[in-house]
ZAMARGU-4260 file (C-alpha; in steps of 0.2 Angstrom, whole numbers, plus 5000, padded with zeros to 4 digits):
<rodrens>
0) 5705/5472/5487 | 5686/5479/5486 | 5677/5475/5503 | 5664/5462/5503 | 5646/5466/5501
5) 5634/5463/5513 | 5625/5447/5510 | 5606/5448/5511 | 5600/5429/5508 | 5608/5413/5502
10) 5598/5400/5495 | 5606/5382/5489 | 5612/5390/5474 | 5611/5408/5476 | 5617/5423/5484
15) 5607/5439/5486 | 5615/5456/5490 | 5613/5474/5488 | 5615/5481/5470 | 5630/5492/5466
20) 5633/5505/5454 | 5647/5491/5449 | 5631/5480/5444 | 5626/5491/5429 | 5633/5484/5414
25) 5627/5467/5421 | 5611/5473/5425 | 5610/5482/5411 | 5609/5466/5400 | 5594/5460/5405
30) 5585/5477/5409 | 5590/5482/5391 | 5584/5467/5383 | 5567/5469/5375 | 5562/5451/5376
35) 5564/5451/5396 | 5558/5468/5398 | 5541/5463/5385 | 5530/5470/5400 | 5539/5485/5404
40) 5534/5501/5393 | 5551/5500/5385 | 5568/5491/5388 | 5581/5503/5401 | 5595/5511/5393
45) 5611/5510/5404 | 5606/5527/5410 | 5591/5521/5416 | 5598/5506/5422 | 5609/5516/5434
50) 5595/5526/5437 | 5585/5508/5442 | 5599/5505/5455 | 5598/5522/5463 | 5579/5516/5465
55) 5584/5501/5473 | 5596/5508/5486 | 5584/5522/5490 | 5574/5508/5494 | 5588/5500/5506
60) 5587/5518/5515 | 5570/5520/5517 | 5562/5502/5519 | 5577/5490/5524 | 5574/5480/5508
65) 5573/5482/5489 | 5580/5475/5473 | 5594/5464/5476 | 5608/5456/5464 | 5605/5438/5461
70) 5621/5430/5460 | 5625/5410/5458 | 5634/5406/5473 | 5647/5393/5464 | 5654/5405/5451
75) 5648/5422/5458 | 5639/5425/5439 | 5628/5439/5440 | 5609/5431/5436 | 5599/5449/5438
80) 5589/5456/5453 | 5577/5451/5465 | 5567/5459/5480 | 5553/5468/5486 | 5548/5485/5482
85) 5534/5494/5488 | 5522/5498/5474 | 5507/5510/5474 | 5489/5497/5472 | 5473/5507/5475
90) 5481/5520/5486 | 5491/5511/5496 | 5509/5505/5495 | 5513/5486/5496 | 5526/5476/5494
95) 5528/5467/5477 | 5543/5455/5474 | 5548/5456/5456 | 5564/5449/5447 | 5572/5449/5432
100) 5585/5437/5427 | 5596/5437/5410 | 5588/5428/5395 | 5602/5415/5395 | 5598/5408/5411
105) 5579/5407/5411 | 5572/5390/5416 | 5583/5385/5430 | 5572/5391/5442 | 5584/5404/5449
110) 5569/5419/5449 | 5557/5406/5460 | 5570/5401/5471 | 5577/5421/5473 | 5558/5425/5476
115) 5554/5412/5488 | 5572/5419/5497 | 5564/5436/5497 | 5547/5432/5503 | 5554/5421/5518
120) 5566/5437/5522 | 5555/5450/5522 | 5536/5443/5524 | 5540/5429/5534 | 5531/5413/5530
125) 5514/5416/5525
</rodrens>
């Protein structure tokens, strides 16, 4: 039995945890989707999805936060990723909360719910 991954946060419907390389195929479903990635230069390849996980994990080590896996608590279904990452803005690194949810799960409020949990966890009440 694999060790349980540390839970970062829970909401009424979601569990956020660290991404692992075991999530590559599930995350590729959203990062490789041209519609879901419409505002990126191009959808990610499977190898680029692995690099995305490496980037998120490096942020955990460097900053204590990063893009986390989003799972539906009731059935453990992988829904995507969500979390804060430092992004360059006018010469300064500032936290931005990003998310990617698999298209078949759009319209259920999962991205909003996960992003609000991340905001509270990392940035506190605004």
